[in-house]
DOROVO-331460 format. One record per residue: z negated, y negated, x negated of N, C-alpha, C, CB in turn. Coordinates in steps of 0.2 Angstrom, whole numbers, plus 5000, padded with zeros to 4 digits. Glycine has a CB too. Layout:
REM DOROVO-331460
ZYXZYXZYXZYX;...
//
This chain:
REM DOROVO-331460
471845694521471545714527470745724526471845774531;470545754520469845764519469445694519469845804512;469745644516469445584516469245554523469845534512;469745564528469645544534469045584538470245544539;469145654537468645694539467945674537468745764538;467845664530467245644527466945584529467345644519;467445534530467245464533466945474540467745414532;467345514544467045524551466445554551467645564555;466345614547465745644546465145604545465745704541;465245554539464645514537464545464543464845474531;465045434546464945384552464545414557465645364554;464745474559464345514565463645524562464745574567;463545554556462945564554462445504554462945594547;462745444551462345384551462045364558462745334548;462545374563462345354570461845404572462945354574;461945464571461445514573460745504570461645584572;460745494564460145484560459745424562460345474552;460145364563459845304566459545314573460345254566;459945354577459645364584459045414583460145404588;458945464579458345504578457745454576458445564573;457945414571457445374568457145324573457745334562;457645294577457445244582457045274588458045214585;457145344589456845374595456145394593457245434597;455945394587455345414585454745384588455245404577;454245414590453645384593453245354588453245434597;452845294589452545264584452045304580452145204588;451745354584451245394580451545454577450645414585;452145454577452445514573452345514566453245514575;452245574563452145584556452745604553451545634555;453345604556453945624553454245564549454445644559;454445574543454645524538455345554536454245524532;455845504538456545524536456645504528457045484540;456845544524456845534517457445514514456645604514;458045544517458645524514459045484518459045594512;458845424520459145384525459845354522458745324527;459945344516460545304513460945344509460345244510;460745404507461245444503460945524503461145424495;461445564501461345634501461045644494461945684502;460545694493460245714487460245794487459545684486;460345824481460345894481459545914481460645924475;459445974482458746004483458345994476458746074485;458746004471458345994464458145924463458846014458;458545874465458345804465457745784469458945754466;457745814475457245804480456545824478457445834487;456645884475455945914472455745884466456045994472;456045834463455745794458455245744460456245764453;455245734467454845684470454145704472455245654476;453645664470453045684471452845704479452545634470;453145674484453045694491453245764492453345644495;453745784489453945854490453545904487454745864488;453345884481452845934477452245944480452845904470;451945884484451345894488451445944493451145824491;452045954496452146004501452146074498452745994505;452546084493452546154490452846144483452946204494;452646184478452846184471453646204471452446224467;453946194465454646214464454646294464454846194458;454146324462454146394461454046424468453546424457;453646394473453646424480454246414483453046384483;454646354482455246344485455746394483455446274484;455746404476456246454474456146524477456146454466;455546544478455446604481455646614488454646624480;455546564492455746564499456446554499455346504503;456746504495457446494496457846564494457646434491;457646594489457946654486457946704492457546684480;457446714496457446764502458046744507456746764505;458146684507458646654512459346664509458546584514;459446644503460046634499460346704498459946604492;459946764497460246824496460546854503459746874494;460346824509460646844515461346814516460246834521;461546754512462146724513462646754509462046644512;463246774511463746804507463946754502464346824511;464146784496464446744491465246734493464446784484;465346664493466046654495466546664489466146574496;467146674491467646694486467746644480468346704489;467646584482467646534476467046534472467646464480;466546574474465946574470465846644466465346564474;466346684467466246754464466246754456466846794466;466646714453466546714446465846684443467146664443;465646634447464946614445464446664446464746554449;464446704452464046754453464046814448464146784460;464646834446464746884442464546864435465546904441;464546804433464346784426463546794425464546704425;463246774431462446784430462146784437462146724427;462246844440461946864447461246844448462146934449;460846854442460146844443459946774444459846864436;460346724442460146654443460646624448460146614436;461146654450461646624455461246604461462146684457;460846634464460546614471460046554470460146674474;459746564464459246504463459646444462458746514457;460146444458460546384456460946364462461046404451;461146404467461546384473461046344477461846444476;460446374478459946334482459746274480459346384483;459646264473459546194470460046144471459346204463;460746174471461246134471461446114479461846164468;461146134483461346124490461146044492460946164495;461646014495461545944497461545934505462145904494;460945934507460845934515461045854517460145944517;461345854523461545784525460945744526461845794532;460345774528459745734528459145774528459745694535;458645734526457945774526457445734529457845784518;457045764533456445734536455845774534456545724543;455245744534454645784532454045754536454545774524;453545804537452945794540452445814534452845824547;452145764531451745784525451045814528451545724521;450845784534450245814537450245884538450045774543;450845904541450945974543451246014537451345984549;451445984531451746014526452446054528451246064522;452846014531453446044534454045994531453446044542;454546024529455145984527455746014531455346004519;456045964535456645984539457245964536456545944546;457746014535458346004532458845994538458546074528;459145934538459645914543460345924541459445844545;460745954545461445974544461845954550461546044541;462445924549462845904554463545944552463045834555;463645994556464246034555464845994558464246104559;465446004554466045974556466546024557466245914551;467046014562467546054562468146024565467346114567;468746054566469346024569469646074574469846004563;469946044579470246094583471046094583470046074591;471246064577471946054577472346124575472146004572;471946174572472246234570472046294575471946254563;472546334577472346384581471846434578473046424583;471346454582470846504579470346464576471146554575;470246404577469746364573469046384575469746284574;468946404581468246424584468046484580468246434591;468446534579468346594576468146584568468946644576;468546544565468446524558467746484558468946474556;467546444562466946404561466346444563466946344566;466446494568465946544569465746584563466046584575;466346604560466246644554465846604548466946674551;466046544547465746504542465046494544466146434542;464846484550464146464552463746524550464146454559;464046584551463646644549463646664542463946704553;464046624538464046644530463346624527464546604527;
//
């Protein structure tokens, strides 16, 4: 089932991404960076265009402020307990957004995520609300 869910997610995402890209005004400074594949944050910040927006150190500082507000999932507890100091930094570098767009002129990076859910299980809305707030 996960394979079908993933394929559907990617299909919807490609259509949405293509639609956003096509709807762009000619003078738009928005550049879609990850059109054909997902990349983790660490890989993205090896690219010069991202480093021109902010340094890795600046991103680590900002990401840490956000990451500490996101609860540690049960599946991550062993990793967190092993080295709590670097857990949040490593978790943020490992994130793989569905898409990324940037405006170099304004020095803004947009992280694009498409949430997926299923309504086949009773209580799915409550579960998804809880996950969204994690």
